[in-house]
Structures are given as C-alpha cells and as structure tokens.
C-alpha positions in Angstrom: 0.0 0.0 0.0 2.9 2.3 0.9 4.4 1.7 -2.6 1.2 2.6 -4.4 0.7 5.7 -2.2 4.2 6.9 -3.2 3.5 6.3 -6.8 0.3 8.3 -6.5 2.1 11.2 -4.9 4.7 11.1 -7.7 1.9 11.1 -10.3 0.1 14.1 -8.9 3.3 16.0 -8.4 4.4 15.4 -11.9 4.2 18.8 -13.7 3.1 17.0 -16.8 -0.2 15.9 -15.2 -0.7 19.0 -13.0 -3.5 20.4 -15.1 -5.4 17.1 -15.2 -5.0 16.8 -11.4 -6.3 20.4 -11.0 -9.4 19.7 -13.2 -10.0 16.4 -11.3 -9.8 18.2 -7.9 -12.2 21.0 -9.2 -14.7 18.3 -10.3 -14.3 16.3 -7.1 -14.9 19.2 -4.7 -17.7 20.8 -6.8 -19.7 17.5 -7.3 -19.1 16.3 -3.7 -20.5 19.4 -2.2 -23.4 19.4 -4.7 -24.3 15.9 -3.5 -23.9 17.0 0.2 -26.3 19.9 -0.5 -28.9 17.6 -2.1 -28.6 15.1 0.8 -28.7 17.6 3.6 -30.4 20.7 2.1 -33.3 20.5 4.6 -30.9 20.4 7.6 -28.7 23.1 6.1 -31.7 25.4 5.5 -33.1 24.7 8.9 -30.2 26.7 10.4 -31.7 30.1 11.0 -28.8 32.3 9.8 -28.7 30.3 6.5 -32.4 30.5 6.0 -32.4 34.2 6.7 -29.5 34.7 4.4 -31.3 32.8 1.6 -34.4 34.9 2.0 -32.3 38.1 2.0 -30.5 37.0 -1.2 -33.8 36.1 -2.9 -35.2 39.5 -2.0 -32.2 41.3 -3.4 -32.3 39.2 -6.6 -35.9 40.2 -7.0 -35.2 43.9 -6.3 -32.5 44.3 -8.9 -34.0 42.1 -11.5 -37.3 44.0 -11.1 -35.4 47.3 -11.5 -33.6 46.2 -14.6 -36.8 44.7 -16.2 -38.7 47.9 -15.5 -36.2 50.7 -16.0 -33.9 49.2 -18.7 -36.0 46.7 -20.6 -39.4 48.2 -20.0 -41.1 44.8 -19.9 -44.8 44.4 -19.4 -45.4 42.9 -15.9 -46.8 43.7 -12.5 -45.8 42.4 -9.1 -47.6 40.4 -6.4 -46.1 39.4 -3.1 -44.0 37.5 -2.3 -41.4 38.4 -5.0 -43.5 37.3 -8.0 -43.5 38.8 -11.5 -46.8 38.5 -13.3 -46.7 38.7 -17.2 -50.3 39.2 -18.3 -49.6 39.1 -22.0 -48.5 35.5 -21.8 -50.5 34.6 -18.7 -47.2 33.6 -17.0 -45.3 34.3 -13.8 -41.9 34.0 -12.2 -41.7 33.5 -8.5 -38.3 34.1 -6.8 -38.5 31.9 -3.8 -35.9 31.1 -1.1 -34.1 28.5 -3.2 -33.6 31.1 -6.0 -31.4 33.3 -3.9 -28.2 31.6 -4.9 -27.2 30.3 -1.5 -26.3 26.8 -2.9 -24.0 28.4 -5.5 -22.3 30.5 -2.8 -21.9 27.5 -0.6 -20.2 25.7 -3.5 -17.9 28.7 -4.2 -16.9 28.9 -0.5 -15.9 25.2 -0.2 -14.3 25.1 -3.6 -11.9 27.9 -3.0 -11.4 27.1 0.7 -10.3 23.6 -0.1 -8.5 24.2 -3.4 -4.8 25.0 -3.1 -3.8 28.7 -3.2 -2.6 31.6 -1.1 -4.9 32.3 1.9 -4.3 36.1 1.6 -5.9 36.0 -1.8 -8.8 33.7 -0.7 -9.8 36.4 1.8 -10.8 38.7 -1.1 -11.4 36.2 -3.9 -14.2 34.3 -2.2 -16.3 37.4 -1.4 -15.7 38.6 -5.0 -16.9 35.2 -6.3 -20.0 35.5 -4.1 -20.8 38.8 -5.7 -20.2 37.5 -9.2 -22.5 34.5 -8.4 -25.1 37.0 -7.2 -24.9 39.0 -10.4 -25.2 35.8 -12.4 -28.4 35.0 -10.5 -29.8 38.5 -11.3 -29.0 38.1 -15.0 -30.6 34.6 -14.9 -33.9 36.1 -13.7 -33.7 38.9 -16.3 -33.1 36.3 -19.0 -36.0 34.2 -17.8 -38.2 37.3 -17.9 -37.3 37.9 -21.5 -37.8 34.2 -22.4 -41.2 34.0 -20.9 -42.4 37.0 -23.0 -40.7 36.0 -26.3 -40.6 32.1 -26.3 -42.7 31.0 -23.3 -42.8 27.4 -24.5 -39.1 27.2 -23.9 -39.1 28.7 -20.5 -38.9 25.4 -18.6 -36.2 24.1 -20.9 -34.2 27.3 -20.5 -34.6 27.3 -16.7 -33.6 23.7 -16.2 -31.1 23.0 -19.0 -29.5 26.3 -19.9 -29.6 28.9 -17.1 -29.3 26.5 -14.2 -26.2 24.8 -15.6 -24.8 28.2 -16.5 -23.9 28.7 -12.8 -21.3 25.9 -13.3 -19.9 27.7 -16.3 -19.4 30.8 -14.2 -18.0 28.7 -11.4 -15.6 27.0 -13.8 -14.5 30.4 -15.1 -13.8 31.7 -11.6 -11.8 28.6 -10.9 -9.7 28.9 -14.1 -8.9 32.5 -13.2 -7.9 31.4 -9.7 -5.6 28.7 -11.0 -4.1 30.7 -13.9 -3.7 34.1 -12.4 -3.7 33.7 -8.6 -2.1 30.3 -7.9 0.2 30.0 -10.9 0.5 33.4 -12.6 3.9 32.6 -14.0 2.4 29.8 -16.0 -0.1 32.0 -17.8 0.5 33.0 -21.3 -1.6 36.1 -20.7 0.6 37.0 -17.7 3.8 36.7 -19.8 2.3 38.6 -22.7 1.0 41.6 -20.8 2.8 41.8 -17.5 6.3 40.3 -17.9 6.7 42.2 -21.1 5.8 45.5 -19.3 8.2 44.7 -16.5 11.0 44.0 -18.9 10.4 47.2 -20.9 10.7 49.2 -17.7 
C-alpha cells in the first residue's frame, strides 16, 4: 500500500499531469458538495442564519431584476407578493423563492476555494468577490427568464432547467480557471507573460 501511495504522490506532483489533477480536484470538490447539499439541504436550510441569508438573497435578486426589467428593458409585468412577477400578455409568472437566492452556489464557491490550493491572503478577497459574481449571475438569470417568458414562453422550462441553471457551473468554472491561472500559478499563464512580464522587462 505504501508503494502505491508513493506512486500516487509522484503522479500528482508530476508537472506533466498537474493540469489534469487540478481539473479532477475541481470536479471532485464541486460535485461532492453538490451531493452533500442535495442530501442535507433540509438540515442546512433549517439553520436560521442560513435560512435568513437565503431569504435576503432572494429579496435582493428580486429587487435588482425588477429594477432592470422595468427601467432598462421596460417589460410588461406587474408584481404580487411574495417576490413574484406576473406577465399578463402570456399569462405567466416568475416567483423568486428562497431557493432562487443563490445560497447553494455561494456554498459551492466557498468550499471550492477554501479547499483548493492557493494563497490564503488572496482567498480572503477572492471568495467574497466570487460571491458577488454569483449574485450578479443570478440576477442576470432572472432577467433572461423574464425575456424568455415573453418571447418564447414554450421554452421557459427548458431554458430554466437545462441552460440557465447549468450556467452557474460555467461561471464557477471560469472563476476557478482564473484562480488557477492568475492567482495560484500566474507565471504559467501566457496572458501573464504577454501583458505583465513584457511590461516589466520594458521598464
């Protein structure tokens, strides 16, 4: 067993396989905490501070998506409580409930970057920044769903379940790539060499 353990350590420390190991670690952490959330979501949300935070996030997503839909897009809708858009032209509605607040995505962000290797001094600002980006993604998701329900209402369920919900993972993957390439290993980044090393050398 000791022999295989040493071989495993040599494998994951081999620079040739470092990228594959990083991707595997990203997938392992992300999927593991997704499963944990599904299994224990009732228990997690029963914690008052988490439940209150989820409601607060849902309220804020509603407030800013409502502002954008009304002031920028000038969409035809009215509002009923709690946090529900009514679209009379298509006899449809979008209700932003507690689970729509984005708490699960922030939970996944937190554990991904807490557990993934990297400098702790940067985790202190990168995790809150990632929370904010996930929040903006959620606002944009509601705005997109508002447009879809008015233009192609028959595709609303498909868009909600198979495009915009998985899109969170696209954003999460992008945040992780930025973390690995620019925070953990900036010297390995072609972008870093192209724009930063060249400037330093010119100076």
